[in-house]
gemmi code that builds the backbone of each chain (N, CA, C; Angstrom):
import gemmi

chains = {
    "A": [
        ("SER", (72.388, 126.267, 114.208), (73.468, 126.705, 115.036), (74.682, 125.830, 114.808)),
        ("GLN", (75.887, 126.370, 115.094), (77.087, 125.637, 114.848), (77.295, 124.606, 115.947)),
        ("GLN", (77.629, 123.415, 115.553), (77.960, 122.380, 116.515), (79.443, 122.387, 116.792)),
        ("GLY", (80.236, 122.602, 115.719), (81.665, 122.536, 115.875), (82.313, 123.905, 115.788)),
        ("GLU", (83.404, 124.030, 116.501), (84.210, 125.244, 116.452), (85.603, 124.834, 116.067)),
        ("GLU", (86.117, 125.387, 114.952), (87.459, 125.059, 114.573), (88.446, 126.078, 115.157)),
        ("ASP", (89.631, 125.573, 115.360), (90.668, 126.422, 115.944), (91.995, 126.004, 115.277)),
        ("PRO", (92.803, 126.917, 114.763), (92.526, 128.352, 114.708), (91.548, 128.715, 113.585)),
        ("GLN", (91.120, 129.937, 113.552), (90.261, 130.395, 112.446), (91.070, 130.525, 111.176)),
        ("ALA", (92.345, 130.882, 111.308), (93.204, 131.021, 110.135), (94.601, 130.556, 110.509)),
        ("LEU", (95.299, 129.963, 109.520), (96.613, 129.398, 109.747), (97.455, 129.558, 108.487)),
        ("SER", (98.628, 130.127, 108.638), (99.553, 130.266, 107.510), (100.840, 129.560, 107.851)),
        ("ILE", (101.285, 128.704, 106.941), (102.535, 127.972, 107.174), (103.334, 127.881, 105.886)),
        ("GLN", (104.589, 127.555, 106.004), (105.458, 127.368, 104.854), (105.213, 125.996, 104.226)),
        ("GLU", (105.321, 125.957, 102.937), (105.168, 124.688, 102.218), (106.191, 123.685, 102.783)),
        ("GLY", (105.686, 122.468, 102.985), (106.531, 121.415, 103.527), (106.319, 121.234, 105.026)),
        ("GLU", (105.823, 122.238, 105.695), (105.539, 122.099, 107.147), (104.238, 121.321, 107.350)),
        ("ASN", (104.032, 120.907, 108.596), (102.767, 120.229, 108.968), (101.754, 121.259, 109.455)),
        ("ALA", (100.499, 120.978, 109.154), (99.412, 121.870, 109.584), (98.451, 121.096, 110.485)),
        ("THR", (98.154, 121.685, 111.602), (97.212, 121.024, 112.552), (96.031, 121.955, 112.818)),
        ("MET", (94.834, 121.391, 112.665), (93.600, 122.120, 112.938), (92.795, 121.335, 113.942)),
        ("ASN", (92.105, 122.051, 114.800), (91.337, 121.408, 115.869), (89.859, 121.738, 115.740)),
        ("CYS", (89.042, 120.818, 116.219), (87.609, 120.994, 116.189), (87.034, 120.566, 117.530)),
        ("SER", (86.189, 121.405, 118.092), (85.474, 121.021, 119.326), (84.006, 121.028, 119.053)),
        ("TYR", (83.301, 120.114, 119.682), (81.859, 120.010, 119.465), (81.162, 119.860, 120.803)),
        ("LYS", (79.802, 119.913, 120.770), (79.076, 120.041, 122.016), (78.281, 118.818, 122.467)),
        ("THR", (77.764, 118.080, 121.517), (76.868, 116.973, 121.882), (77.444, 115.630, 121.449)),
        ("SER", (76.845, 114.557, 121.893), (77.274, 113.211, 121.486), (77.144, 113.032, 119.991)),
        ("ILE", (78.077, 112.310, 119.419), (78.090, 112.139, 117.979), (78.202, 110.671, 117.593)),
        ("ASN", (77.845, 110.388, 116.361), (78.032, 109.061, 115.792), (79.346, 109.003, 115.003)),
        ("ASN", (79.701, 110.113, 114.392), (80.937, 110.195, 113.636), (81.313, 111.659, 113.464)),
        ("LEU", (82.549, 111.889, 113.053), (83.031, 113.218, 112.772), (83.761, 113.160, 111.432)),
        ("GLN", (83.512, 114.162, 110.596), (84.134, 114.183, 109.283), (84.873, 115.491, 109.078)),
        ("TRP", (85.829, 115.458, 108.180), (86.539, 116.664, 107.753), (86.293, 116.869, 106.275)),
        ("TYR", (86.023, 118.123, 105.917), (85.801, 118.519, 104.523), (86.740, 119.659, 104.167)),
        ("ARG", (87.095, 119.747, 102.934), (87.911, 120.836, 102.412), (87.079, 121.653, 101.425)),
        ("GLN", (87.246, 122.970, 101.456), (86.588, 123.850, 100.522), (87.590, 124.791, 99.889)),
        ("ASN", (87.844, 124.616, 98.606), (88.644, 125.551, 97.889), (87.832, 126.790, 97.566)),
        ("SER", (88.494, 127.896, 97.409), (87.809, 129.178, 97.201), (86.850, 129.097, 96.037)),
        ("GLY", (85.574, 129.435, 96.295), (84.574, 129.466, 95.247), (84.054, 128.128, 94.823)),
        ("ARG", (84.393, 127.083, 95.555), (83.966, 125.733, 95.194), (83.117, 125.082, 96.294)),
        ("GLY", (82.590, 123.920, 95.979), (81.843, 123.150, 96.974), (82.789, 122.414, 97.911)),
        ("LEU", (82.210, 121.833, 98.943), (83.016, 121.106, 99.923), (83.318, 119.694, 99.402)),
        ("VAL", (84.492, 119.232, 99.760), (84.940, 117.913, 99.349), (85.244, 117.100, 100.598)),
        ("HIS", (84.679, 115.911, 100.672), (84.901, 115.034, 101.825), (86.343, 114.536, 101.862)),
        ("LEU", (86.964, 114.625, 103.033), (88.333, 114.158, 103.192), (88.400, 112.822, 103.936)),
        ("ILE", (87.773, 112.780, 105.099), (87.971, 111.619, 105.950), (86.850, 111.592, 106.999)),
        ("LEU", (86.452, 110.373, 107.382), (85.432, 110.182, 108.396), (86.022, 109.309, 109.508)),
        ("ILE", (85.766, 109.690, 110.749), (86.176, 108.869, 111.888), (84.958, 108.620, 112.759)),
        ("ARG", (84.745, 107.377, 113.133), (83.571, 107.027, 113.925), (83.838, 107.224, 115.401)),
        ("SER", (82.790, 107.314, 116.168), (82.915, 107.657, 117.582), (83.677, 106.598, 118.387)),
        ("ASN", (83.776, 105.367, 117.864), (84.526, 104.323, 118.581), (85.962, 104.207, 118.069)),
        ("GLU", (86.371, 105.121, 117.237), (87.748, 105.146, 116.738), (88.493, 106.296, 117.394)),
        ("ARG", (89.807, 106.152, 117.486), (90.609, 107.216, 118.130), (91.504, 107.911, 117.119)),
        ("GLU", (91.878, 107.187, 116.053), (92.805, 107.762, 115.075), (92.565, 107.100, 113.728)),
        ("LYS", (92.744, 107.927, 112.682), (92.581, 107.393, 111.345), (93.538, 108.120, 110.398)),
        ("HIS", (94.046, 107.411, 109.411), (94.984, 107.983, 108.468), (94.438, 107.821, 107.043)),
        ("SER", (94.762, 108.802, 106.235), (94.464, 108.714, 104.801), (95.499, 109.564, 104.066)),
        ("GLY", (96.478, 108.891, 103.456), (97.527, 109.614, 102.762), (98.280, 110.521, 103.721)),
        ("ARG", (98.307, 111.828, 103.418), (98.999, 112.789, 104.274), (98.106, 113.299, 105.402)),
        ("LEU", (96.935, 112.773, 105.518), (95.991, 113.232, 106.553), (96.003, 112.268, 107.744)),
        ("ARG", (95.951, 112.866, 108.930), (95.789, 112.072, 110.140), (94.726, 112.775, 110.992)),
        ("VAL", (93.729, 112.007, 111.386), (92.650, 112.563, 112.212), (92.619, 111.818, 113.532)),
        ("THR", (92.448, 112.580, 114.604), (92.264, 111.966, 115.914), (90.916, 112.421, 116.467)),
        ("LEU", (90.367, 111.617, 117.334), (89.093, 111.920, 117.964), (89.169, 111.568, 119.438)),
        ("ASP", (88.802, 112.530, 120.268), (88.735, 112.288, 121.710), (87.302, 112.608, 122.157)),
        ("THR", (86.499, 111.586, 122.300), (85.108, 111.803, 122.631), (84.912, 112.296, 124.058)),
        ("SER", (85.880, 112.001, 124.947), (85.760, 112.493, 126.315), (85.932, 113.988, 126.391)),
        ("LYS", (86.731, 114.516, 125.490), (86.948, 115.968, 125.430), (86.117, 116.629, 124.349)),
        ("LYS", (85.352, 115.790, 123.591), (84.556, 116.317, 122.469), (85.407, 117.159, 121.563)),
        ("SER", (86.495, 116.554, 121.086), (87.391, 117.309, 120.223), (88.045, 116.370, 119.204)),
        ("SER", (88.460, 116.952, 118.105), (89.130, 116.238, 117.021), (90.234, 117.130, 116.469)),
        ("SER", (91.224, 116.494, 115.888), (92.259, 117.269, 115.199), (92.519, 116.661, 113.840)),
        ("LEU", (92.876, 117.536, 112.920), (93.276, 117.124, 111.569), (94.686, 117.589, 111.335)),
        ("LEU", (95.581, 116.633, 111.037), (96.959, 116.945, 110.723), (97.200, 116.701, 109.271)),
        ("ILE", (97.755, 117.685, 108.599), (98.166, 117.525, 107.191), (99.698, 117.586, 107.205)),
        ("THR", (100.340, 116.516, 106.800), (101.781, 116.481, 106.817), (102.349, 116.928, 105.477)),
        ("ALA", (103.566, 117.437, 105.542), (104.295, 117.852, 104.303), (103.387, 118.665, 103.390)),
        ("SER", (102.918, 119.801, 103.900), (101.912, 120.601, 103.192), (102.418, 121.045, 101.818)),
        ("ARG", (101.447, 121.225, 100.933), (101.701, 121.670, 99.560), (100.836, 122.905, 99.277)),
        ("ALA", (101.230, 123.664, 98.278), (100.455, 124.864, 97.924), (98.997, 124.500, 97.640)),
        ("ALA", (98.786, 123.326, 97.067), (97.424, 122.907, 96.710), (96.558, 122.624, 97.931)),
        ("ASP", (97.163, 122.570, 99.107), (96.379, 122.348, 100.330), (95.729, 123.647, 100.812)),
        ("THR", (96.074, 124.762, 100.208), (95.455, 126.044, 100.565), (93.954, 125.937, 100.346)),
        ("ALA", (93.199, 126.098, 101.428), (91.732, 125.932, 101.378), (91.178, 126.223, 102.764)),
        ("SER", (89.865, 126.149, 102.882), (89.235, 126.144, 104.197), (88.871, 124.723, 104.582)),
        ("TYR", (89.041, 124.400, 105.831), (88.786, 123.050, 106.304), (87.712, 123.102, 107.364)),
        ("PHE", (86.707, 122.228, 107.212), (85.556, 122.187, 108.106), (85.430, 120.804, 108.757)),
        ("CYS", (85.122, 120.807, 110.033), (84.714, 119.579, 110.660), (83.196, 119.497, 110.614)),
        ("ALA", (82.651, 118.306, 110.553), (81.217, 118.105, 110.508), (80.871, 116.924, 111.388)),
        ("THR", (79.919, 117.123, 112.267), (79.525, 116.047, 113.167), (78.248, 115.369, 112.661)),
        ("GLY", (78.252, 114.059, 112.729), (77.125, 113.251, 112.260), (76.531, 112.498, 113.422)),
        ("PHE", (75.236, 112.258, 113.285), (74.515, 111.663, 114.391), (73.835, 110.359, 113.994)),
        ("GLY", (74.224, 109.815, 112.820), (73.662, 108.556, 112.383), (72.305, 108.693, 111.707)),
        ("ASN", (71.843, 109.918, 111.538), (70.534, 110.137, 110.898), (70.694, 110.917, 109.608)),
        ("GLU", (71.871, 110.921, 109.054), (72.254, 111.562, 107.796), (72.513, 113.048, 107.948)),
        ("LYS", (72.007, 113.706, 108.956), (72.263, 115.128, 109.115), (73.687, 115.367, 109.539)),
        ("LEU", (74.305, 116.392, 109.009), (75.633, 116.840, 109.443), (75.523, 118.268, 109.920)),
        ("THR", (76.265, 118.567, 110.972), (76.368, 119.934, 111.452), (77.819, 120.371, 111.303)),
        ("PHE", (78.019, 121.463, 110.545), (79.361, 121.906, 110.208), (79.880, 122.942, 111.182)),
        ("GLY", (81.198, 122.917, 111.373), (81.835, 123.932, 112.193), (82.110, 125.181, 111.410)),
        ("THR", (82.826, 126.064, 112.030), (83.046, 127.404, 111.470), (84.208, 127.466, 110.477)),
        ("GLY", (85.045, 126.463, 110.454), (86.109, 126.383, 109.467), (87.417, 126.998, 109.874)),
        ("THR", (88.522, 126.435, 109.340), (89.857, 127.000, 109.466), (90.341, 127.312, 108.058)),
        ("ARG", (90.779, 128.562, 107.867), (91.329, 128.943, 106.561), (92.832, 128.702, 106.605)),
        ("LEU", (93.291, 127.760, 105.799), (94.715, 127.371, 105.733), (95.352, 127.960, 104.502)),
        ("THR", (96.461, 128.647, 104.689), (97.244, 129.203, 103.588), (98.638, 128.603, 103.625)),
        ("ILE", (99.031, 127.990, 102.538), (100.394, 127.429, 102.400), (101.231, 128.395, 101.590)),
        ("ILE", (102.310, 128.820, 102.171), (103.182, 129.834, 101.550), (104.290, 129.084, 100.799)),
        ("PRO", (104.355, 129.273, 99.466), (105.361, 128.542, 98.673), (106.792, 128.927, 99.054)),
    ],
    "B": [
        ("ASP", (81.240, 109.669, 86.810), (80.004, 110.342, 87.217), (80.216, 111.850, 87.200)),
        ("ALA", (79.161, 112.621, 86.872), (79.302, 114.046, 86.731), (79.307, 114.754, 88.073)),
        ("GLY", (78.956, 114.065, 89.150), (78.857, 114.731, 90.423), (77.542, 115.471, 90.560)),
        ("VAL", (77.381, 116.193, 91.641), (76.152, 116.961, 91.864), (76.198, 118.204, 90.989)),
        ("ILE", (75.101, 118.419, 90.281), (75.043, 119.545, 89.324), (74.057, 120.583, 89.863)),
        ("GLN", (74.505, 121.827, 89.900), (73.641, 122.931, 90.329), (73.559, 123.982, 89.233)),
        ("SER", (72.373, 124.577, 89.145), (72.232, 125.701, 88.215), (71.240, 126.704, 88.786)),
        ("PRO", (71.397, 127.990, 88.477), (72.574, 128.535, 87.814), (73.756, 128.599, 88.733)),
        ("ARG", (74.936, 128.924, 88.256), (76.110, 129.062, 89.120), (76.102, 130.424, 89.805)),
        ("HIS", (75.560, 131.383, 89.104), (75.464, 132.753, 89.666), (74.069, 133.305, 89.330)),
        ("GLU", (73.515, 134.029, 90.266), (72.205, 134.625, 90.049), (72.193, 135.981, 90.695)),
        ("VAL", (71.882, 136.983, 89.935), (71.724, 138.353, 90.470), (70.292, 138.764, 90.199)),
        ("THR", (69.590, 139.173, 91.247), (68.198, 139.545, 91.076), (67.883, 140.733, 91.960)),
        ("GLU", (66.726, 141.281, 91.744), (66.308, 142.433, 92.552), (65.336, 141.978, 93.646)),
        ("MET", (65.373, 142.710, 94.723), (64.486, 142.424, 95.855), (63.051, 142.300, 95.381)),
        ("GLY", (62.393, 141.263, 95.882), (61.015, 141.034, 95.533), (60.792, 140.034, 94.440)),
        ("GLN", (61.857, 139.732, 93.688), (61.742, 138.763, 92.605), (61.774, 137.336, 93.126)),
        ("GLU", (61.227, 136.414, 92.347), (61.281, 135.006, 92.676), (62.584, 134.420, 92.135)),
        ("VAL", (63.204, 133.580, 92.950), (64.456, 132.928, 92.569), (64.251, 131.425, 92.681)),
        ("THR", (64.690, 130.690, 91.688), (64.641, 129.233, 91.727), (66.022, 128.655, 91.473)),
        ("LEU", (66.483, 127.885, 92.427), (67.760, 127.215, 92.317), (67.526, 125.731, 92.060)),
        ("ARG", (68.379, 125.132, 91.233), (68.131, 123.761, 90.797), (69.295, 122.851, 91.153)),
        ("CYS", (68.974, 121.583, 91.366), (70.003, 120.617, 91.754), (69.681, 119.262, 91.166)),
        ("LYS", (70.728, 118.630, 90.622), (70.627, 117.258, 90.162), (71.601, 116.428, 90.983)),
        ("PRO", (71.147, 115.526, 91.828), (72.045, 114.745, 92.679), (72.774, 113.682, 91.881)),
        ("ILE", (73.751, 113.064, 92.516), (74.469, 111.980, 91.884), (73.507, 110.800, 91.693)),
        ("SER", (73.562, 110.212, 90.515), (72.704, 109.084, 90.205), (72.874, 107.953, 91.225)),
        ("GLY", (71.738, 107.497, 91.759), (71.796, 106.426, 92.742), (71.756, 106.898, 94.182)),
        ("HIS", (72.047, 108.172, 94.397), (71.945, 108.740, 95.768), (70.479, 109.012, 96.079)),
        ("ASN", (70.076, 108.678, 97.295), (68.677, 108.864, 97.627), (68.459, 109.889, 98.746)),
        ("SER", (69.528, 110.567, 99.166), (69.352, 111.670, 100.116), (69.892, 112.948, 99.507)),
        ("LEU", (69.155, 114.033, 99.689), (69.560, 115.293, 99.096), (69.426, 116.377, 100.149)),
        ("PHE", (70.437, 117.289, 100.171), (70.508, 118.316, 101.192), (70.688, 119.691, 100.530)),
        ("TRP", (70.036, 120.684, 101.097), (70.247, 122.057, 100.678), (70.878, 122.827, 101.844)),
        ("TYR", (72.008, 123.497, 101.561), (72.700, 124.298, 102.561), (72.810, 125.757, 102.052)),
        ("ARG", (73.001, 126.643, 103.008), (73.291, 128.032, 102.722), (74.564, 128.421, 103.447)),
        ("GLN", (75.476, 129.117, 102.746), (76.728, 129.522, 103.374), (76.891, 131.021, 103.292)),
        ("THR", (77.080, 131.658, 104.437), (77.360, 133.085, 104.532), (78.545, 133.292, 105.460)),
        ("MET", (79.154, 134.438, 105.362), (80.271, 134.745, 106.254), (79.804, 134.802, 107.710)),
        ("MET", (78.626, 135.356, 107.909), (78.156, 135.585, 109.271), (77.706, 134.261, 109.934)),
        ("ARG", (77.032, 133.408, 109.226), (76.400, 132.245, 109.825), (77.033, 130.924, 109.444)),
        ("GLY", (78.034, 130.970, 108.572), (78.691, 129.741, 108.157), (77.821, 128.905, 107.268)),
        ("LEU", (77.944, 127.576, 107.383), (77.215, 126.643, 106.549), (76.017, 126.106, 107.336)),
        ("GLU", (74.825, 126.379, 106.835), (73.598, 126.005, 107.522), (72.810, 125.022, 106.679)),
        ("LEU", (72.317, 123.958, 107.291), (71.430, 123.037, 106.629), (70.029, 123.634, 106.581)),
        ("LEU", (69.467, 123.742, 105.384), (68.120, 124.287, 105.236), (67.076, 123.209, 105.279)),
        ("ILE", (67.285, 122.147, 104.486), (66.292, 121.083, 104.384), (66.978, 119.867, 103.809)),
        ("TYR", (66.485, 118.660, 104.149), (66.970, 117.521, 103.436), (65.859, 116.517, 103.146)),
        ("PHE", (66.058, 115.783, 102.061), (65.103, 114.820, 101.553), (65.706, 113.420, 101.617)),
        ("ASN", (64.843, 112.459, 101.835), (65.239, 111.066, 101.716), (64.197, 110.360, 100.847)),
        ("ASN", (64.656, 109.749, 99.763), (63.724, 109.123, 98.814), (62.632, 110.104, 98.379)),
        ("ASN", (63.049, 111.344, 98.084), (62.190, 112.417, 97.560), (61.249, 113.003, 98.605)),
        ("VAL", (61.302, 112.533, 99.830), (60.385, 113.009, 100.859), (61.167, 113.965, 101.797)),
        ("PRO", (60.604, 115.174, 102.058), (61.275, 116.065, 103.005), (61.277, 115.474, 104.417)),
        ("ILE", (62.466, 115.367, 105.003), (62.588, 114.753, 106.325), (62.713, 115.817, 107.416)),
        ("ASP", (63.467, 116.841, 107.131), (63.727, 117.865, 108.132), (63.865, 119.226, 107.454)),
        ("ASP", (62.911, 120.093, 107.659), (62.967, 121.435, 107.084), (63.112, 122.505, 108.160)),
        ("SER", (63.567, 122.085, 109.320), (63.670, 123.034, 110.431), (64.655, 124.179, 110.176)),
        ("GLY", (65.527, 124.008, 109.212), (66.489, 125.051, 108.918), (65.993, 126.078, 107.898)),
        ("MET", (64.846, 125.843, 107.314), (64.304, 126.789, 106.346), (63.974, 128.071, 107.089)),
        ("PRO", (64.540, 129.197, 106.678), (64.443, 130.415, 107.480), (63.025, 130.944, 107.641)),
        ("GLU", (62.229, 130.877, 106.630), (60.863, 131.412, 106.749), (60.047, 130.956, 105.572)),
        ("ASP", (58.789, 131.367, 105.577), (57.869, 130.893, 104.562), (58.226, 131.304, 103.144)),
        ("ARG", (59.107, 132.262, 102.998), (59.501, 132.671, 101.681), (60.310, 131.593, 100.964)),
        ("PHE", (60.833, 130.637, 101.763), (61.648, 129.580, 101.213), (60.815, 128.296, 101.085)),
        ("SER", (60.953, 127.647, 99.915), (60.296, 126.349, 99.745), (61.202, 125.449, 98.907)),
        ("ALA", (61.102, 124.170, 99.126), (61.935, 123.203, 98.370), (61.068, 122.041, 97.983)),
        ("LYS", (61.375, 121.514, 96.788), (60.644, 120.354, 96.263), (61.614, 119.352, 95.693)),
        ("MET", (61.197, 118.133, 95.658), (61.961, 117.081, 95.008), (60.965, 116.167, 94.276)),
        ("PRO", (60.569, 116.534, 93.074), (59.545, 115.781, 92.361), (59.951, 114.400, 91.904)),
        ("ASN", (61.262, 114.168, 91.796), (61.764, 112.847, 91.438), (63.182, 112.689, 91.947)),
        ("ALA", (63.743, 111.533, 91.776), (65.051, 111.198, 92.383), (66.203, 111.951, 91.743)),
        ("SER", (65.972, 112.617, 90.619), (67.105, 113.260, 89.925), (66.958, 114.762, 89.864)),
        ("PHE", (66.065, 115.335, 90.627), (65.881, 116.782, 90.518), (65.271, 117.393, 91.761)),
        ("SER", (65.828, 118.521, 92.182), (65.265, 119.254, 93.314), (65.366, 120.739, 93.029)),
        ("THR", (64.440, 121.513, 93.596), (64.470, 122.952, 93.480), (64.369, 123.602, 94.850)),
        ("LEU", (64.998, 124.733, 94.982), (64.870, 125.585, 96.156), (64.386, 126.934, 95.653)),
        ("LYS", (63.230, 127.347, 96.130), (62.631, 128.583, 95.639), (62.555, 129.612, 96.753)),
        ("ILE", (62.844, 130.857, 96.413), (62.717, 131.984, 97.349), (61.767, 132.995, 96.695)),
        ("GLN", (60.665, 133.254, 97.384), (59.675, 134.149, 96.859), (58.949, 134.860, 97.981)),
        ("PRO", (59.032, 136.185, 98.113), (59.915, 137.092, 97.378), (61.311, 137.111, 97.964)),
        ("SER", (62.305, 137.373, 97.136), (63.674, 137.426, 97.623), (63.979, 138.765, 98.308)),
        ("GLU", (64.914, 138.712, 99.257), (65.352, 139.889, 99.996), (66.862, 139.939, 99.991)),
        ("PRO", (67.431, 141.147, 100.190), (68.908, 141.275, 100.180), (69.597, 140.341, 101.176)),
        ("ARG", (68.975, 140.070, 102.308), (69.594, 139.199, 103.305), (69.629, 137.744, 102.884)),
        ("ASP", (69.000, 137.419, 101.775), (69.072, 136.059, 101.228), (70.345, 135.840, 100.414)),
        ("SER", (71.091, 136.912, 100.181), (72.331, 136.807, 99.438), (73.281, 135.840, 100.135)),
        ("ALA", (73.757, 134.847, 99.418), (74.564, 133.781, 100.008), (74.977, 132.846, 98.897)),
        ("VAL", (75.779, 131.837, 99.253), (76.043, 130.727, 98.359), (75.196, 129.549, 98.823)),
        ("TYR", (74.436, 129.006, 97.928), (73.542, 127.872, 98.220), (74.123, 126.599, 97.631)),
        ("PHE", (74.296, 125.631, 98.489), (74.872, 124.351, 98.055), (73.828, 123.258, 98.148)),
        ("CYS", (73.916, 122.353, 97.199), (73.157, 121.121, 97.214), (74.153, 119.983, 97.421)),
        ("ALA", (73.787, 118.992, 98.195), (74.638, 117.839, 98.419), (73.772, 116.579, 98.349)),
        ("SER", (74.404, 115.469, 98.008), (73.648, 114.210, 97.999), (74.457, 113.119, 98.640)),
        ("SER", (73.771, 112.096, 99.078), (74.453, 110.944, 99.706), (73.583, 109.714, 99.524)),
        ("THR", (74.179, 108.582, 99.866), (73.449, 107.326, 99.871), (72.916, 107.081, 101.267)),
        ("SER", (71.644, 106.784, 101.366), (71.059, 106.556, 102.664), (71.816, 105.480, 103.412)),
        ("GLY", (72.113, 105.768, 104.692), (72.858, 104.801, 105.492), (74.336, 105.136, 105.591)),
        ("THR", (74.773, 106.060, 104.752), (76.150, 106.549, 104.862), (76.100, 107.992, 105.315)),
        ("ASP", (77.196, 108.509, 105.816), (77.207, 109.872, 106.304), (78.060, 110.806, 105.447)),
        ("THR", (78.633, 110.322, 104.412), (79.472, 111.154, 103.555), (78.599, 111.842, 102.511)),
        ("GLN", (78.712, 113.156, 102.450), (77.930, 113.921, 101.491), (78.805, 114.469, 100.378)),
        ("TYR", (78.222, 114.553, 99.199), (78.928, 115.022, 98.017), (78.267, 116.327, 97.588)),
        ("PHE", (79.069, 117.379, 97.575), (78.545, 118.706, 97.335), (78.647, 119.125, 95.872)),
        ("GLY", (77.668, 119.912, 95.440), (77.728, 120.578, 94.188), (78.601, 121.847, 94.270)),
        ("PRO", (78.784, 122.523, 93.141), (79.649, 123.693, 93.127), (79.024, 124.943, 93.735)),
        ("GLY", (77.714, 124.879, 93.990), (77.046, 126.003, 94.620), (76.492, 127.006, 93.618)),
        ("THR", (75.486, 127.740, 94.114), (74.896, 128.866, 93.374), (75.134, 130.137, 94.222)),
        ("ARG", (75.834, 131.093, 93.646), (76.043, 132.364, 94.377), (74.878, 133.291, 94.034)),
        ("LEU", (74.069, 133.580, 95.030), (72.892, 134.414, 94.852), (73.162, 135.821, 95.420)),
        ("THR", (72.895, 136.811, 94.607), (72.984, 138.199, 95.053), (71.617, 138.838, 94.827)),
        ("VAL", (71.052, 139.348, 95.891), (69.763, 140.042, 95.834), (70.019, 141.513, 96.089)),
        ("LEU", (69.708, 142.316, 95.091), (69.988, 143.773, 95.206), (68.824, 144.537, 95.800)),
    ],
}
model = gemmi.Model(1)
for chain_id, residues in chains.items():
    chain = gemmi.Chain(chain_id)
    for i, (resn, *xyz) in enumerate(residues, 1):
        res = gemmi.Residue()
        res.name, res.seqid = resn, gemmi.SeqId(i, " ")
        for name, pos in zip(("N", "CA", "C"), xyz):
            atom = gemmi.Atom()
            atom.name, atom.element = name, gemmi.Element(name[0])
            atom.pos, atom.b_iso = gemmi.Position(*pos), 0.0
            res.add_atom(atom)
        chain.add_residue(res)
    model.add_chain(chain)
structure = gemmi.Structure()
structure.add_model(model)
structure.setup_entities()
């Protein structure tokens, strides 16, 4: 069963704009990760945030985590055409298992 | 490093046939995961191994599915007999025990007619 639900399911923005995706989950977690999947490819790990962290940055990516609301957001700044992909949140429980959300399909319009 | 290698990349078979999917994890990784991705159900964990031992197979849909990991560099996922509802993309991923970041292969797109 899905642990995470991403919102929105699909998002289209102009190149150069910022893209924000949200993830909500149901149970206590050890960490939350974001992965990207380009069409027809495997998932690629982007960033991991632990349950005792509130915000993390990596290049143009910014992730926040609010454990009281069981939610996370992924912000991609200054979007590029190459950012077009599906983005998944995945919750980890410290036992190596990950449970993936339903994904947000992001389209960057040149 | 070559990353996680999966074969075949595409498989088309007829209902009732046996299908074997193969995976070579990243060298040095000791955890291996098999996932299935469909439009309806998203990405589902089928089974995972740690040090070649199956740890959790609760996601394996039914007895028609079986997975093995005979050594640290090779795993198979077998479906026998295959059914049209098994059509999906099957991913293998590997990681280092104690970390939570998984590295995915390119997937095998299975079509059962």
